[in-house]
C-alpha positions as CSV (number, residue, x, y, z in Angstrom):
1,X,22.3,155.9,163.1
2,X,19.5,153.5,162.4
3,X,18.5,155.6,159.3
4,X,22.1,155.3,157.9
5,X,22.1,151.5,158.5
6,X,18.6,151.1,156.9
7,X,19.8,153.1,153.8
8,X,23.0,151.0,153.5
9,X,20.9,147.9,153.8
10,X,18.5,149.0,151.0
11,X,21.5,150.0,148.8
12,X,23.1,146.6,149.3
13,X,19.8,144.8,148.4
14,X,19.4,147.0,145.3
15,X,23.0,146.3,144.3
16,X,22.5,142.6,144.9
17,X,19.4,142.5,142.6
18,X,21.2,144.6,140.0
19,X,24.2,142.3,140.1
20,X,21.9,139.3,139.9
21,X,20.1,140.6,136.8
22,X,23.4,141.3,135.1
23,X,24.6,137.8,136.0
24,X,21.5,136.3,134.6
25,X,21.7,138.3,131.3
26,X,25.3,137.2,130.9
27,X,24.3,133.6,131.5
28,X,21.5,133.8,129.0
29,X,23.9,135.3,126.4
30,X,26.4,132.5,127.0
31,X,23.8,129.8,126.7
32,X,22.4,131.5,123.5
33,X,25.8,131.6,121.8
34,X,26.6,128.0,123.0
35,X,23.3,126.4,121.8
36,X,21.8,128.7,119.2
37,X,22.8,130.6,116.2
38,X,21.1,132.9,113.8
39,X,20.6,132.4,110.1
40,X,19.2,134.5,107.3
41,X,17.4,132.6,104.6
42,X,18.8,133.4,101.1
43,X,16.8,132.3,98.1
44,X,13.5,130.7,97.5
45,X,14.3,127.0,97.9
46,X,12.1,126.8,101.0
47,X,9.0,128.6,99.8
48,X,6.3,128.8,101.1
49,X,7.7,127.7,104.5
50,X,10.5,130.2,104.6
51,X,10.9,133.3,102.4
52,X,14.1,135.0,101.1
53,X,15.3,137.3,103.9
54,X,13.6,135.4,106.8
55,X,15.7,135.3,109.9
56,X,15.7,132.1,111.9
57,X,17.2,130.6,115.1
58,X,19.0,127.4,114.7
59,X,19.6,124.8,117.5
60,X,23.3,123.9,117.1
61,X,24.3,120.2,117.2
62,X,20.8,118.7,117.4
63,X,20.2,115.5,115.6
64,X,17.3,116.1,113.1
65,X,14.1,114.2,113.0
66,X,12.3,113.3,109.7
67,X,10.8,116.4,108.1
68,X,12.8,118.8,110.3
69,X,14.2,121.9,108.7
70,X,17.9,122.1,109.0
71,X,20.8,124.3,108.0
72,X,23.8,122.6,106.4
73,X,27.2,123.4,105.0
74,X,27.5,122.1,101.4
75,X,30.7,120.1,100.7
76,X,31.3,121.8,97.5
77,X,31.0,125.3,98.9
78,X,31.8,125.4,102.7
79,X,31.4,129.2,102.9
80,X,27.6,128.8,102.1
81,X,24.9,127.6,104.4
82,X,21.7,126.0,103.0
83,X,18.3,125.5,104.6
84,X,16.6,122.2,103.7
85,X,14.1,119.7,105.0
86,X,15.1,116.2,106.0
87,X,13.3,113.6,103.9
88,X,15.6,110.5,104.2
89,X,17.1,109.2,107.5
90,X,19.7,106.7,108.3
91,X,18.3,103.2,107.8
92,X,15.6,104.3,105.3
93,X,15.4,101.9,102.3
94,X,16.5,103.0,98.9
95,X,15.3,101.7,95.5
96,X,16.9,103.2,92.5
97,X,15.8,102.6,88.9
98,X,17.8,104.8,86.5
99,X,17.4,108.3,87.9
100,X,14.2,107.5,89.8
101,X,14.7,107.0,93.6
102,X,12.2,105.7,96.0
103,X,13.0,106.2,99.7
104,X,10.9,104.0,101.9
105,X,10.5,104.4,105.7
106,X,8.1,103.4,108.5
107,X,6.1,105.9,110.6
108,X,3.3,105.6,113.0
109,X,0.9,105.6,110.1
110,X,2.7,102.5,108.6
111,X,5.1,102.2,105.6
112,X,5.4,105.4,103.6
113,X,7.8,106.5,100.7
114,X,9.0,109.5,98.7
115,X,9.7,109.3,95.0
116,X,12.4,111.6,93.7
117,X,14.3,112.1,90.4
118,X,18.0,112.5,91.0
119,X,20.9,113.5,88.7
120,X,23.1,111.0,87.0
121,X,25.9,111.7,89.4
122,X,23.8,111.1,92.5
123,X,22.3,107.9,90.7
124,X,25.9,106.6,90.2
125,X,26.7,107.1,93.9
126,X,23.5,105.5,95.2
127,X,23.2,102.6,92.6
128,X,25.0,100.1,95.0
129,X,23.1,101.2,98.2
130,X,19.9,99.7,99.4
131,X,19.5,101.9,102.5
132,X,20.8,105.3,103.8
133,X,23.9,104.7,105.8
134,X,24.4,105.8,109.4
135,X,25.1,109.5,109.8
136,X,23.7,110.3,106.3
137,X,20.6,112.2,105.3
138,X,18.6,113.0,102.1
139,X,17.4,116.6,102.2
140,X,15.0,118.5,99.8
141,X,13.9,122.2,99.6
142,X,10.2,122.7,99.9
143,X,10.2,124.5,96.6
144,X,11.5,121.6,94.6
145,X,11.7,123.5,91.3
146,X,14.1,126.0,92.8
147,X,16.3,124.0,95.2
148,X,19.8,122.7,95.1
149,X,19.5,119.7,97.4
150,X,20.2,116.0,97.7
151,X,18.9,115.4,94.2
152,X,22.1,117.0,92.8
153,X,24.2,117.0,96.0
154,X,23.7,113.5,97.1
155,X,23.5,112.3,100.7
156,X,24.4,114.8,103.4
157,X,26.9,113.8,106.1
158,X,25.8,114.4,109.8
159,X,29.0,116.6,110.1
160,X,27.6,119.0,107.4
161,X,24.4,119.7,109.5
162,X,24.9,122.9,111.4
163,X,21.7,122.6,113.4
164,X,17.9,122.2,113.4
165,X,15.7,125.3,112.8
166,X,13.6,126.2,115.7
167,X,12.0,129.6,115.2
168,X,11.6,132.4,112.7
169,X,12.1,135.8,114.5
170,X,11.8,138.1,111.4
171,X,9.7,139.3,109.7
172,X,7.8,140.2,112.8
173,X,4.4,139.4,111.3
174,X,5.6,135.7,110.7
175,X,7.3,135.1,114.1
176,X,6.9,131.6,115.3
177,X,8.0,127.9,115.2
178,X,8.8,126.6,111.7
179,X,7.3,123.3,110.5
């Protein structure tokens, strides 16, 4: 009788462990889908940081920091998703002369700036602004000569940002945090 009871006890412990593992895996999957999404890089606008075909994990709903890599939904093509780097943040000073834009900001190193040429359309939109408004961002591709970014799209709304890129998980020889 004791043998049967010991076997039942062992089986119940095994079932409890198996059920716990299944529950933990389900919880991990739910959290993954709630807070993360996957994205495949298409094009060369983020070279050398990200290559065409790289697969990345994106933290959904995060507010980006300066120089963070983000994914965004362009207003003119909502079926697309772009990968860009945040250069200008809300509150940064803008100085526009013709199509030449200077974005000034303060870091722990002191006052810094980026100088960028923008299209005529973007220059017209920015000509009356002296700073980047709340919930707006200026983004650029790392490969500036092959990137469709804020130089032609204008400022990006916070609502267009899908998330902040965290990790590259493919190709396997380049797995790691993206910077």
